[in-house]
C-alpha angles and dihedrals in degrees: 000000000000093000091049092052091049089052091051093050091047091051093051092047091050090050091050096049103035102029103041099082093050099036099047107065087146133037091240091068090063088069090055090063090045090051089052090055089049091054093049091048092050091051091052093245091123130043120224090257093051091045093051093045094051093045092049091052089049092052092051097046095042099049097064090048091052091047091050093050091046091050091047091051090051093054090054092056107301130101117268090210091056089048092055090046091052093049092049090049091051090051092050090051093049093048091047089050088051091054091049098043096046094057103257114255095007094094121134118260115285097026122088131162124205108197091192096061121080094218097043091109090052091053091048089048091052093049091048092049091050090051091049091047091052091050091049091049091051091049093048091048091052091050092047091056087063094045134087098256099070127077115208132184122230121223109280118244115189111251094015097087130229117309124199122187116212105181107298094349125092115206114197125186117187137156151125141243127201143173133181139187103225126191117191123192118188115219094204136248136125126299117271117209107239093008122138099211121100093205096120094053092091097212134089114233137202125200141171100214151133122282125226087307121057116206113291137203115182123188117194126184116191137173143151119250126173091346095309128116105226127186140170122203132195116183119189118188115187124181127217097228129075115279125229128200114249146122092294095048110207089005094058115111110281134248114237094197128123120268091028125140134215122257128242119217111200095199100159127051112143149122129222131196135175137072142246092277102051100024130239132290121206127197122181140035120330143128111308124236106241109082094359096120090047093062096036090057095042111113091213088068085087096040139032112270113169104015100210112192098006094166090063105018122198128199094300146015121232100252102182095332107132092009101075107353144019115253111263092212131199107274135175107254151163106214141163128212117197124224114274109256119186090335095312124117130171128199129186134169151155117249140193105273115242128215125250103254130207096223094160091060130215113063096313101113140031124242135204139197105179127090125169093173135040128252112259123211134173139177140190124199131188122193121188142151130220111189105310094339113104114197138184123188122186139177130182142176141204133201129180133160113224113205135191096020114200132200140132089272095050128071116255089240092048116147093191113137140181134207109228114208135177142166137183142185132196146161140204121201125190124190117169108299093351128091129180132185128189124179138174134179137180131188145175113213087357096112124197140285094008130030109283093356104153091342095140126046123232088259089064095250124126124255120220119228138180140170147165145188136201124201137183131191132186125194102215089183134351088274105032122071131177121203135188129177143169128196143174136193119193129193119192126203121256119252109282093014127130111185109149095177094053116106115262101174139014118185140164143184120211133191120182143172121209122191120187102216094176137349087276108028126070127183116213134194121178146172123198133183115196129184137178130197130191129215086255127049097291119118137161138175142181142188127226131193119190137178131175148104138279122197120200124186 
């Protein structure tokens, strides 16, 4: 109906503008067009505003034509004065007809005709044109909002970052910043090779440092092209303490010396593509699958936990790494995540293979540098809700072939290899103000603390390892949360091995208080006791108190 009416109005306007000069050889014909408008108005085909606008346009376009014809007639023998008089009379009659046909004073706001004034049609024409110009501007503005030349801002949701929409592209910037004062007091003991406690250091230490998280600034670009959701992510994670070159790059222990600079850990550089029907592919560097849910659900992710080298802090503390789980790590990968079906989702991928690493030092563990095949990881998650109880269950695995193992007991041209394998399972349960997490892993050749750290003995045989942590949290109020957790990581000797100084067990107990001061800012206070024990008589332990803030946006 609306499109038909627009076509009718367009036709009448075209007739008025294009046809008036040819169809009005006499003033009387002008009334024929006016009569047509009257008929259309009476039938309800035109509103008052449309009627007045069309008639005003007709008056304006017809008057010059009448004047021209009158003048032409005068030059052929008539009087030009009389021609102008005739044209003016015609215009007066048409304007008067407009006043009569439109219903007098019942015009819509903003349009008024004065039949007694010679330029009343011109004023009506001007008002109508201004109204049309305003309508066109509004329409163009509406179209431009859907175009590529306008940047808009999405509604802000705390914790989800800032999202700008530039045409079809969403630009999201999110991140976090933290800082803690950390005081570590060693409780004594003898050094344990591969242990995470600082108990044998003999000196208390103070530090202003990052917690388990460094700072983070994550840029994500996303769009939809040919039915696919496509995104590119760049995650930059700088620390606040001086960096020091070492095997772990930005995560190596720091260097508290003047003129130092902080380190930047470019953990995330990847693209994704797919949709909810076919699943999502990921190519680039991101958090791996095995052990990922363990660290993401660890409460010390937002605090300090085990402090590690507090005297010379690097980008991060240890949190519960090595005292409950093995660090998942950020690894180059090509992975695929299936659609979520009834709460189930599966993910599998190939990953850059990592070397076996002699983390304990000395001649305690074998190392490797050769990889003819990639690491393979996979994970399955299941999310469901029973009444008010929200639950997630996950399980993951890891497989990698280590080739060309090297140690003091193996020949330099050794082709001895080992297949490293690991699996884990965990759950998180939320019920009202209560949260609980339970996690367990076991590996062969996996090692402890980091992937493939001390996973193979110097005799070339694999070491078994396992660990777990349990965690409980209680939201006292919407802003105040109390957390407690306990975790253990065990590393067993390889068959035929006798290494009394090698770590056998790392464990820690953590108690923390989190207070959400604003949507962005969280205050944190925490106490951690960490201990390490070797396969021989060596043991050590330490205590850490930390307080600080973490801001997430």
